[in-house]
C-alpha positions in Angstrom: -3.8 10.9 45.2 -5.3 14.4 45.6 -1.8 15.9 45.2 -1.4 14.0 41.9 -4.8 15.2 40.6 -3.9 18.8 41.7 -0.6 18.7 39.8 -2.2 17.3 36.7 -5.0 19.9 36.8 -2.5 22.7 37.1 -0.4 21.3 34.2 -3.5 21.2 32.0 -4.4 24.8 32.9 -0.8 26.0 32.1 -0.8 24.1 28.8 -4.2 25.5 27.8 -3.0 28.9 28.7 0.2 28.6 26.7 -1.7 27.3 23.6 -4.4 30.1 23.9 -1.7 32.8 24.4 0.0 31.6 21.2 -3.1 32.4 19.1 -2.8 35.9 17.7 -5.7 38.2 18.7 -6.8 38.8 15.1 -7.2 35.0 14.7 -9.1 34.4 18.0 -12.8 33.4 18.0 -13.3 36.4 20.4 -12.8 38.8 17.5 -16.0 38.2 15.6 -18.3 41.2 15.1 -21.2 39.5 16.9 -20.1 36.9 19.4 -22.8 34.6 20.7 -25.3 35.3 17.9 -26.3 33.3 14.8 -24.1 30.3 14.1 -21.8 31.3 17.0 -24.5 31.2 19.6 -24.6 28.6 22.3 -22.5 25.5 22.0 -22.7 25.1 18.2 -19.7 26.9 16.5 -18.7 29.4 19.2 -15.1 28.3 19.1 -14.6 28.2 15.4 -11.6 30.1 14.0 -12.3 33.0 11.5 -11.9 32.2 7.8 -9.1 34.9 7.7 -7.7 37.2 10.3 -10.4 39.7 11.5 -8.4 42.7 10.3 -7.8 41.3 6.8 -9.5 42.8 3.7 -11.1 39.4 3.0 -12.7 39.1 6.4 -13.9 42.7 6.4 -15.7 42.1 3.0 -17.2 38.9 4.3 -18.5 40.6 7.5 -19.9 43.5 5.3 -21.7 41.0 3.0 -22.9 39.0 6.0 -24.4 42.0 7.7 -26.5 42.8 4.6 -27.8 39.2 4.7 -28.6 39.2 8.4 -25.4 37.6 9.8 -22.7 40.1 10.9 -20.3 37.2 11.3 -20.6 36.3 7.6 -21.2 32.6 7.9 -24.2 32.7 5.5 -22.1 34.3 2.8 -20.4 31.0 2.1 -22.7 28.4 3.7 -26.1 29.8 3.2 -28.8 28.9 5.8 -31.1 30.9 7.9 -29.1 33.1 10.3 -32.2 34.1 12.5 -33.8 30.7 12.8 -34.3 29.3 16.3 -33.9 25.6 15.5 -30.9 23.9 14.0 -33.1 22.2 11.3 -34.1 25.7 10.1 -30.6 27.1 10.5 -29.3 24.5 8.0 -32.0 25.1 5.4 -32.3 27.6 2.5 -30.3 30.7 2.1 -30.9 34.5 2.5 -32.6 36.1 -0.5 -29.6 38.3 -1.1 -27.4 35.2 -1.4 -26.3 33.5 -4.7 -26.9 30.2 -3.0 -30.3 28.6 -3.0 -29.7 26.0 -0.3 -27.4 25.5 2.8 -24.2 23.7 2.1 -21.5 22.2 4.4 -19.0 22.3 1.5 -18.9 25.8 0.1 -15.6 25.1 -1.8 -17.1 22.2 -3.8 -16.9 22.8 -7.5 -20.7 22.4 -7.8 -21.3 25.6 -5.9 -18.0 27.4 -6.0 -19.2 30.0 -8.5 -21.8 31.1 -5.8 -19.3 31.1 -2.9 -15.6 31.7 -3.5 -16.5 33.0 -7.0 -18.4 35.9 -5.5 -15.0 37.6 -5.1 -12.7 35.5 -7.1 -14.7 35.5 -10.3 -11.8 35.0 -12.8 -10.5 32.0 -10.8 -13.6 29.9 -11.2 -13.5 29.6 -15.0 -9.8 28.7 -15.1 -10.0 26.4 -12.1 -12.8 24.3 -13.5 -10.7 23.6 -16.6 -7.4 23.1 -14.7 -5.7 19.7 -14.5 -6.5 19.6 -10.8 -10.2 19.7 -11.6 -10.5 17.7 -14.8 -7.9 15.0 -14.1 -7.6 14.6 -17.9 -3.8 13.9 -18.0 -3.8 11.3 -15.2 -6.9 9.6 -16.6 -5.4 9.3 -20.1 -2.3 7.6 -18.5 -4.5 5.2 -16.5 -6.6 4.3 -19.5 -3.4 3.8 -21.5 -2.7 0.8 -19.3 -6.0 -0.7 -20.4 -5.4 -0.1 -24.1 -8.1 2.6 -24.3 -7.9 5.8 -26.3 -11.2 7.6 -26.0 -12.4 9.5 -29.1 -12.5 12.6 -26.8 -10.4 13.3 -23.7 -12.2 12.2 -20.6 -12.2 13.9 -17.2 -14.1 14.2 -13.9 -17.0 16.0 -15.6 -18.0 17.2 -19.0 -16.7 20.7 -19.6 -15.9 22.9 -22.6 -13.3 25.6 -23.2 -15.2 28.6 -24.6 -12.5 31.2 -25.1 -10.0 29.4 -27.4 -6.3 28.5 -27.1 -5.2 32.0 -25.9 -4.7 31.7 -22.1 -6.8 34.1 -20.1 -3.9 34.9 -17.6 -0.2 35.8 -17.8 1.9 38.3 -19.7 1.6 38.9 -23.5 4.9 37.1 -23.8 3.5 34.1 -22.0 0.3 34.0 -24.0 2.2 34.2 -27.2 4.5 31.4 -26.0 1.6 29.1 -25.2 0.0 29.7 -28.6 3.3 28.8 -30.3 3.6 25.7 -28.1 0.1 24.6 -29.2 1.3 24.9 -32.8 4.4 22.9 -32.2 2.6 20.1 -30.4 -0.9 19.7 -31.8 -3.4 18.4 -29.3 -2.0 19.6 -26.0 -5.2 21.6 -25.4 -8.6 20.1 -25.6 -11.7 22.1 -26.6 -13.9 19.7 -24.7 -13.6 17.0 -22.0 -16.3 14.4 -21.4 -17.1 12.7 -18.1 -15.7 9.2 -17.7 -18.3 7.0 -19.2 -20.2 4.4 -17.1 -20.0 0.9 -18.6 -22.4 -2.0 -18.1 -21.2 -5.5 -17.2 -22.4 -6.9 -20.5 -20.1 -4.5 -22.4 -17.2 -5.4 -20.1 -17.6 -9.1 -20.6 -17.5 -8.7 -24.4 -14.7 -6.2 -24.3 -12.7 -6.6 -21.0 -10.6 -3.4 -21.5 -13.7 -1.4 -20.8 -13.3 -2.3 -17.1 -10.6 0.4 -17.2 -13.4 3.0 -17.2 -14.8 1.7 -13.9 -11.3 1.4 -12.5 -10.5 5.0 -13.3 -13.9 6.2 -11.9 -13.1 4.6 -8.6 -9.4 5.5 -8.3 -8.8 8.9 -10.0 -11.8 10.7 -8.6 -10.6 10.6 -5.0 -8.0 13.3 -5.4 -9.0 15.7 -8.2 -10.9 18.7 -6.9 -13.7 18.4 -9.5 -14.6 14.9 -8.2 -17.8 13.3 -9.5 -19.2 12.9 -6.0 -18.1 16.4 -4.9 -19.6 17.6 -1.7 -17.1 16.4 0.9 -15.2 19.0 2.9 -12.0 18.0 1.1 -13.2 19.0 -2.4 -12.9 22.1 -4.5 -10.8 25.0 -3.3 -10.7 23.6 0.2 -8.3 20.8 -0.8 -5.5 23.3 -0.9 -6.7 26.2 1.1 -7.9 24.5 4.3 -5.6 22.4 6.5 -6.6 18.8 7.0 -5.1 16.1 9.2 -5.4 12.3 9.2 -8.7 10.9 7.8 -9.5 14.2 6.2 -10.2 15.8 9.6 -10.4 19.6 9.4 -7.7 21.1 11.7 -8.7 24.8 11.4 -11.5 26.8 9.7 -9.0 29.4 8.6 -7.8 29.6 5.0 -4.1 29.2 4.2 -2.6 30.8 1.1 0.2 33.3 0.9 2.7 34.6 3.5 0.1 37.0 5.0 -2.5 34.3 5.3 -1.8 33.1 8.8 -3.4 30.1 10.3 -3.1 28.6 13.8 -2.9 24.8 14.3 -2.3 23.3 17.7 -1.3 26.8 19.0 1.3 27.3 16.3 0.9 30.1 13.7 2.1 29.3 10.2 1.6 30.8 6.7 1.6 29.4 3.1 0.0 26.2 1.9 1.4 23.3 3.9 3.4 20.7 2.2 1.1 18.0 3.8 -1.8 19.3 1.7 0.1 18.7 -1.5 1.4 15.3 -0.4 -2.2 14.0 0.2 -2.5 13.6 -3.5 1.0 13.9 -5.0 2.3 10.9 -3.1 0.8 8.6 -5.7 1.7 8.2 -9.3 5.2 9.7 -9.8 5.4 10.2 -6.0 6.7 13.8 -6.3 5.7 15.1 -2.9 7.0 12.3 -0.7 10.2 12.2 -2.8 10.7 15.9 -2.2 10.4 15.2 1.5 12.9 12.4 1.3 10.2 9.7 1.8 9.2 6.8 -0.4 5.9 5.1 0.2 6.2 1.3 0.3 4.2 -0.1 -2.6 0.8 -1.4 -1.4 1.2 -0.2 2.2 0.7 2.9 4.2 4.3 3.0 5.5 7.3 5.1 4.3 11.0 4.6 4.1 13.2 7.6 4.9 15.6 8.5 2.1 17.3 11.8 1.4 15.2 14.9 0.9 15.5 17.4 -1.8 18.0 20.2 -1.1 15.2 22.8 -1.6 13.1 21.0 1.1 16.0 20.3 3.4 15.6 22.3 6.7 19.3 23.1 6.9 19.3 24.5 3.3 22.7 26.2 2.6 25.2 28.1 4.7 24.2 31.7 5.3 20.5 31.1 4.8 17.9 30.8 7.6 16.8 27.3 8.6 13.7 26.0 6.8 12.8 24.6 3.4 10.8 25.9 0.5 7.1 25.2 0.1 5.7 23.7 -3.2 4.0 27.0 -4.1 7.4 28.9 -3.9 8.3 27.4 -7.3 5.0 26.4 -8.8 2.9 29.3 -10.0 -0.7 30.3 -9.6 -1.2 29.4 -13.2 -0.1 25.8 -12.6 -2.5 25.5 -9.7 -5.5 27.5 -10.7 -5.2 26.9 -14.4 -4.9 29.2 -17.4 -8.4 28.9 -18.8 -7.3 26.1 -21.3 -7.9 22.4 -20.8 -4.5 20.8 -20.9 -4.1 17.1 -21.6 -0.7 16.9 -19.8 0.5 18.3 -16.5 3.7 19.5 -18.2 1.7 22.0 -20.2 1.2 24.3 -17.2 4.6 23.7 -15.4 6.5 26.8 -16.5 9.4 26.8 -14.1 12.9 25.6 -15.0 16.1 25.3 -12.9 17.9 28.0 -14.8 15.1 30.5 -14.1 16.7 31.0 -10.7 20.2 29.5 -10.9 21.2 30.5 -14.4 24.2 28.8 -16.0 27.9 29.1 -15.6 28.0 31.6 -18.4 24.7 33.5 -17.9 22.7 35.0 -15.0 19.0 34.1 -15.1 18.1 37.5 -16.6 20.7 37.1 -19.4 19.1 33.9 -20.7 16.6 33.9 -23.6 12.9 33.0 -23.0 12.3 29.3 -23.5 15.7 28.2 -22.1 15.4 24.6 -20.9 11.7 24.6 -22.1 12.3 24.5 -25.8 10.1 21.6 -26.9 12.8 21.4 -29.7 15.9 19.5 -30.2 18.1 22.6 -30.1 18.6 25.1 -27.3 16.5 28.3 -27.2 18.0 31.4 -28.8 17.1 35.1 -28.6 17.6 38.3 -26.6 18.1 38.3 -22.8 14.8 38.0 -21.0 15.6 40.6 -18.4 13.3 41.1 -15.4 9.8 42.6 -14.7 8.7 45.5 -12.6 4.9 44.8 -12.7 3.0 41.6 -11.9 0.1 40.3 -14.0 -3.3 40.9 -12.4 -3.7 37.3 -11.1 -0.4 37.7 -9.1 -1.5 40.9 -7.4 -3.7 39.0 -5.1 -2.2 38.0 -1.7 1.3 38.9 -0.7 3.1 41.3 -3.1 6.8 41.7 -2.6 9.0 44.7 -3.5 10.6 44.0 -6.9 14.0 45.6 -5.9 16.0 45.2 -9.1 13.1 43.3 -10.8 11.1 40.1 -10.6 12.8 37.2 -12.3 11.0 35.7 -15.3 10.1 32.1 -15.9 11.2 30.4 -19.1 7.8 31.3 -20.6 7.8 35.0 -19.8 5.8 35.3 -16.5 7.4 37.0 -13.5 7.9 35.1 -10.3 6.1 37.2 -7.8 8.3 36.0 -5.0 11.8 35.8 -6.7 13.6 39.1 -7.1 17.0 40.3 -8.3 19.2 42.1 -5.9 22.3 43.2 -7.8 23.9 39.9 -9.0 22.1 38.0 -6.3 18.7 36.2 -6.4 16.4 36.2 -3.4 13.4 33.8 -3.0 10.7 34.9 -0.6 8.9 31.8 0.7 5.3 31.8 1.6 6.4 30.4 4.9 7.7 33.9 5.7 11.4 33.1 5.2 13.6 34.6 2.5 16.6 32.8 1.0 19.5 33.7 -1.3 19.8 31.4 -4.2 23.2 29.9 -5.3 23.8 31.5 -8.8 26.0 29.4 -11.0 27.8 32.2 -12.8 28.9 33.8 -9.5 30.1 30.4 -8.2 32.0 29.8 -11.5 33.6 33.3 -11.4 34.8 32.8 -7.8 35.7 29.1 -8.3 33.6 28.5 -5.1 32.5 24.9 -6.0 31.9 22.5 -3.1 33.5 19.8 -5.2 35.7 21.6 -7.7 37.0 18.7 -9.8 33.6 17.2 -10.5 31.9 20.5 -10.9 34.5 21.7 -13.4 34.2 18.5 -15.4 30.4 18.5 -15.6 29.7 22.2 -15.9 32.7 23.8 -17.6 34.5 21.1 -19.6 31.3 19.7 -21.0 29.0 22.7 -21.8 26.8 20.3 -23.8 25.3 19.2 -20.5 23.6 22.6 -20.2 22.3 22.4 -23.8 20.9 18.9 -23.9 20.2 17.7 -20.3 17.8 18.7 -17.6 19.7 19.8 -14.6 17.9 17.2 -12.5 19.2 14.4 -14.8 22.5 14.7 -12.9 21.4 16.3 -9.6 18.6 13.8 -8.7 20.0 11.6 -6.0 17.4 8.9 -6.5 14.1 8.2 -8.3 11.2 6.1 -7.1 10.7 3.3 -9.5 7.9 0.7 -9.3 8.5 -2.0 -11.9 5.7 -4.3 -12.9 2.2 -3.8 -11.5 0.0 -6.8 -11.0 -3.6 -5.6 -10.7 -6.5 -7.8 -9.6 -10.0 -6.5 -10.5 -12.5 -8.9 -8.9 -16.2 -8.1 -9.7 -18.3 -9.2 -6.8 -21.4 -8.0 -8.6 -21.7 -6.4 -12.1 -21.6 -3.0 -10.4 -19.1 -3.5 -7.5 -15.6 -4.8 -7.6 -12.6 -5.3 -5.3 -9.1 -4.3 -6.4 -5.7 -5.3 -5.2 -2.3 -4.3 -6.5 1.2 -5.6 -6.1 4.5 -4.2 -7.4 7.0 -6.7 -8.8 10.1 -4.7 -7.9 10.7 -1.4 -6.1 13.9 0.6 -6.6 15.1 3.8 -5.0 18.3 4.2 -6.9 19.4 6.1 -10.0 17.0 5.9 -13.0 16.9 5.0 -16.6 17.5 8.1 -18.8 15.4 9.1 -21.8 14.2 12.2 -23.7 11.3 14.2 -22.4 8.7 16.2 -24.2 11.0 19.3 -24.1 13.6 17.4 -26.1 16.0 17.2 -23.2 17.5 14.2 -21.5 15.6 13.4 -18.3 15.1 10.7 -15.7 12.4 8.1 -16.4 10.2 6.2 -14.1 7.7 3.4 -14.9 4.2 4.7 -15.6 2.4 1.8 -17.2 3.7 -1.7 -16.7 0.5 -3.3 -15.8 -0.9 -6.8 -16.2 -4.5 -7.4 -15.2 -6.3 -10.4 -13.7 -10.0 -9.8 -14.2 -12.5 -12.0 -12.3 -16.2 -12.1 -13.2 -19.1 -12.0 -10.7 -19.5 -15.8 -11.1 -15.9 -16.3 -10.1 -14.6 -17.2 -13.6 -11.2 -15.7 -14.6 -11.9 -13.6 -17.7 -8.3 -12.5 -18.0 -5.2 -13.8 -16.3 -2.3 -11.5 -15.9 -3.2 -9.9 -19.2 -1.3 -7.0 -20.9 -3.4 -4.6 -22.9 -1.5 -3.0 -25.8 -1.2 0.8 -25.7 -3.4 2.8 -28.0 -0.6 3.6 -30.5 -0.7 0.0 -31.7 -4.4 -0.7 -31.3 -5.8 -0.9 -34.8 -9.5 -0.8 -34.1 -12.0 -1.0 -31.3 -13.2 -4.5 -32.1 -9.8 -6.3 -31.7 -7.6 -6.1 -28.7 -3.9 -6.7 -29.3 -1.8 -8.1 -26.5 1.7 -6.8 -26.3 3.5 -9.6 -28.2 1.6 -12.3 -26.4 -1.3 -13.1 -24.2 0.0 -12.7 -20.7 2.9 -11.4 -18.6 4.4 -14.9 -18.4 4.8 -15.2 -22.2 6.2 -11.7 -22.6 9.9 -12.3 -22.3 10.3 -14.9 -25.0 8.8 -12.9 -27.8 9.6 -9.5 -26.5 13.4 -9.7 -26.8 13.3 -11.5 -30.1 14.4 -8.6 -32.2 16.2 -10.6 -34.8 13.2 -10.4 -37.2 11.0 -7.6 -38.2 7.8 -9.5 -37.8 6.6 -11.9 -35.1 3.5 -14.0 -34.6 1.1 -12.2 -32.3 -1.8 -13.9 -30.4 -5.0 -11.8 -30.6 -8.6 -12.4 -29.7 -11.7 -10.9 -31.0 -14.9 -10.0 -29.2 -16.0 -13.6 -29.3 -12.9 -14.8 -27.4 -11.5 -16.8 -30.3 -7.7 -16.9 -30.7 -6.1 -16.1 -34.0 -2.5 -15.8 -35.2 -1.5 -12.7 -37.1 1.8 -11.2 -38.3 2.3 -7.7 -37.0 5.3 -5.5 -37.5 7.5 -5.8 -34.4 8.2 -2.1 -34.0 4.4 -1.4 -33.9 4.2 -3.4 -30.7 7.5 -3.2 -29.0 7.0 0.6 -28.7 3.5 0.3 -27.4 3.3 -2.2 -24.6 4.8 -0.6 -21.4 5.4 3.1 -20.9 8.1 5.0 -19.1 7.4 8.6 -18.0 9.9 11.4 -18.0 9.8 13.3 -14.7 11.5 15.8 -12.4 11.9 13.5 -9.4 12.3 16.4 -6.8 15.2 14.6 -5.1 17.8 17.2 -6.0 21.2 17.2 -4.2 23.9 19.8 -4.4 26.5 17.1 -5.4 25.6 15.6 -8.7 25.7 11.9 -9.6 29.2 10.7 -10.8 30.0 10.4 -14.5 30.2 6.6 -14.5 26.6 6.3 -13.1 25.4 7.3 -16.6 28.3 6.6 -18.9 29.2 3.2 -17.5 25.7 2.2 -16.5 23.7 0.1 -19.0 20.5 0.8 -17.0 20.9 4.5 -17.5 21.4 4.0 -21.2 18.2 2.0 -21.4 19.7 -1.5 -21.7 18.4 -2.9 -18.4 20.1 -3.9 -15.2 21.2 -7.0 -13.5 18.3 -7.3 -11.0 16.7 -10.1 -12.9 14.5 -7.8 -15.0 16.8 -6.7 -17.7 19.1 -8.0 -20.4 21.2 -9.9 -17.9 20.5 -13.6 -17.3 20.4 -13.4 -13.5 17.6 -15.4 -11.8 14.5 -13.7 -10.6 15.1 -12.4 -7.1 12.6 -11.6 -4.4 13.5 -8.5 -2.4 13.1 -8.2 1.3 10.3 -5.7 0.5 8.4 -8.2 -1.6 8.8 -10.8 1.0 7.4 -8.4 3.6 4.5 -7.4 1.4 3.4 -11.0 0.7 1.8 -11.1 4.1 -0.4 -8.0 3.4 -4.0 -8.8 2.4 -4.1 -6.0 -0.2 -1.1 -7.4 -2.0 -1.7 -11.2 -2.1 -2.8 -11.2 -5.7 -1.0 -14.3 -6.7 -2.2 -16.2 -3.6 -5.7 -15.1 -4.3 -5.4 -16.1 -7.9 -4.0 -19.5 -7.0 -6.8 -20.1 -4.5 -9.4 -19.9 -7.2 -7.8 -22.6 -9.4 -10.4 -22.0 -12.0 -9.9 -22.3 -15.8 -9.5 -19.1 -17.7 -11.8 -18.5 -20.6 -8.8 -17.3 -22.5 -6.1 -19.4 -21.0 -2.3 -19.2 -21.6 0.8 -21.1 -20.9 3.6 -19.9 -18.6 6.7 -19.7 -20.6 9.0 -17.2 -18.9 10.3 -16.4 -15.4 11.2 -12.8 -15.9 10.2 -9.7 -17.8 12.6 -6.9 -19.0 10.9 -4.2 -17.0 14.0 -2.0 -16.9 15.0 -2.3 -20.5 13.6 0.3 -22.9 15.8 -0.2 -26.0 18.0 -2.8 -27.5 21.6 -2.1 -28.7 20.4 -2.3 -32.2 18.0 0.6 -31.5 14.7 -1.4 -31.2 12.4 0.4 -28.7 11.0 -2.1 -26.1 8.8 0.5 -24.3 7.2 3.8 -24.9 8.6 6.9 -23.3 5.7 9.1 -22.6 2.8 9.4 -25.0 1.6 13.0 -24.8 4.6 14.7 -26.5 6.2 14.0 -29.9 9.8 14.4 -28.7 9.5 11.9 -25.8 11.6 8.8 -26.6 14.4 6.5 -25.4 17.9 7.8 -25.8 18.7 7.9 -29.6 21.4 5.8 -31.2 23.6 8.9 -31.5 23.1 9.8 -27.8 23.9 6.3 -26.5 26.9 6.1 -28.8 28.3 9.4 -27.6 27.8 8.4 -23.9 29.5 5.1 -24.4 32.4 6.7 -26.3 32.9 9.3 -23.5 32.8 6.6 -20.9 36.2 6.8 -19.0 35.6 3.7 -16.9 34.4 0.8 -19.1 34.1 -0.1 -22.8 30.7 -1.5 -23.7 30.8 -3.2 -27.0 27.8 -3.9 -29.2 28.2 -7.7 -28.8 28.6 -7.6 -25.0 26.3 -6.1 -22.4 27.9 -4.7 -19.3 25.6 -4.8 -16.3 25.7 -2.9 -13.0 28.1 -4.7 -10.6 30.5 -6.1 -13.3 32.9 -3.2 -13.0 34.3 -1.7 -9.9 36.3 1.5 -9.9 39.1 1.8 -7.3 40.8 5.1 -7.5 41.6 5.6 -11.2 41.7 1.9 -12.0 38.9 -0.5 -13.1 39.0 -4.1 -12.1 36.6 -7.0 -12.5 34.1 -7.3 -9.6 35.0 -10.9 -8.9 38.7 -10.1 -8.7 37.9 -7.1 -6.5 35.8 -9.2 -4.1 38.6 -11.8 -3.9 41.2 -9.2 -3.1 39.0 -7.5 -0.4 38.2 -10.9 1.2 41.9 -11.8 1.2 42.7 -8.5 2.9 40.0 -9.0 5.5 41.2 -12.6 6.2 44.8 -11.4 6.6 43.7 -8.7 9.1 41.7 -11.2 11.1 44.6 -13.7 11.2 47.2 -11.0 12.1 44.9 -9.8 14.9 44.5 -13.4 16.2 48.2 -14.1 16.1 49.0 -10.8 17.8 46.5 -11.6 20.6 48.0 -15.0 21.2 51.5 -13.6 21.3 50.4 -11.0 23.8 48.9 -13.7 26.0 52.2 -15.6 26.1 54.6 -12.7 26.6 52.3 -10.3 28.5 54.6 -7.4 27.4 53.8 -3.7 27.8 53.0 -3.3 24.1 50.1 -5.7 24.6 
């Protein structure tokens, strides 16, 4: 027993020594200017890691400011408090008279005090950050409210805030600033002068106008991630969301700030740099699921579990031959302007995403520096034209903070004219310096084409050289995305326990990980789509009456006025299919109700409603693979064209199927919406009849060109594939002929070698071959048993 204890004790000592020795000296708590004094005295915070390495410029400035405020270790510079008090109650009270703070704070990064803490040194960042999408949440909130049929008179956000300096961005190069001004002229309304806080609605208002419950829903859901959160004050708010490392349950892992390649932090004895992917994934695993898709993971709808898929080639640790092991961090592509804002209030996240694939990879004809500004970011229906963009030698002021790399033959420029501070030209090569400390050489398409060094020559030549239109009209990731997360049909239960408190549960009708529907994004290029708003709502009152039952609110583009709520073609999700696909007439009878709850029939133009019920969102899925999807997956795929698929949710007549995933989720308490609904068995105040078993979730357009769903709603160019685009794709389909009067669905055509055959015939042939092999093996075995020859 003693021997076992002795061995265990020695192992712990060795492990502790190994971990301690892994901590660099300049990150050790022993390096503070005044060990054992102030906040570091006794057993309070004596083991806390420094905010930055002791020998960094940032730490030296903090120590200098702290000394002038009575605390050489600088704790009071960010937290306030009384550094010379003898009791904890006094320590955590007030602030030095030289401080900008008036009171002690445990959350110096919170937006309510950030101008007095981080803003002491990063003055320019505060104005932009408070107006950034990460702080306001305006784009996400407008999408959420869209599902409730709400279009506020003014854009709403976490807090009320105004842009005081006009449309011209306060950051970036002159070329970038001019580009953004032109973009604002092209697309009126992408910037807001003022955002108002999400309004609080009383139950009496909600009962009269049920869609107003959307405001309460948004306040409860959207404020948990955005850094300007209404109840800011937690440790995971403000700048700390990105620049501090958190673990599970928002537990702080280290007090040191992470940022660029020279901002080292130590977690569990391991030193790393850059902003960890896990920080981004804490928020960006919801909605379009960008972060987890980038890591090759998909969160199971309604559960805290993940299914492993195939990660993005940029994230893949193996990367490409000749490069060191390790993947890119999110910040290696996404600029400081996208994160910290530009000083403008953008109503869509796409406004501040300035990076395009060709910015680093170029095309088969042009190196990145030979392309004109605006390439792949046109917001027009024709490709950008102009002089070569070249490279840059000098970085804008906001990029001169942190790690600055040697430009070599010049910093590459984004499509909007800003230099990548970490991507440089080296002759005809492109090198990316990751914030993780690793540098990679980028595969440049023109060099590969010149050398004919394709990994799959036949497919690459066909897609990139024989069809140059692909470069002109498609986003690269339309072909190179291996899969896209798609959650079709969201059943949302909002159960008010009291007029002020409610319970929510959500279930997804169908989850797909495969290739997506294609449409046109706001930039005018063909892009993958994913469901954004396909929501029906069951709304239960505090007295347990069902106010709405699986109700669909019509999007704001078809909502005529605030006193009448239009359902998308009918009252509930069950009624949707019958009327929704009835495109033989231009008008249809629509059931509507007014504020008194009375039904009325009204003729409404079909197009006004078909294009305004559900919404698909264009996206870059971040699931890029080197090998692109095959031609037939678009040209011979009715789902890709927007006609729906054969999974029971499109134009095919297949019966409704329950996937293994849905069956597994039915046992989860957070997803049993239908069971909870049935258990009540109470009459609806606005009842409806069940008349359909399926809904065309995956169909966005009919063959006659009727739009069944919206594609985006921020940008004028967003739309389903046009008649001309669908016609061209079908005519260039080498595998199957899809006629107007006949819908080909996935699974009806199988391609074997160069020949296409009917799926049933193929299955019969395959089964016959398997049966023949089994019979032959059985006969051979029996023959061997009888003869017992050497060949047996």
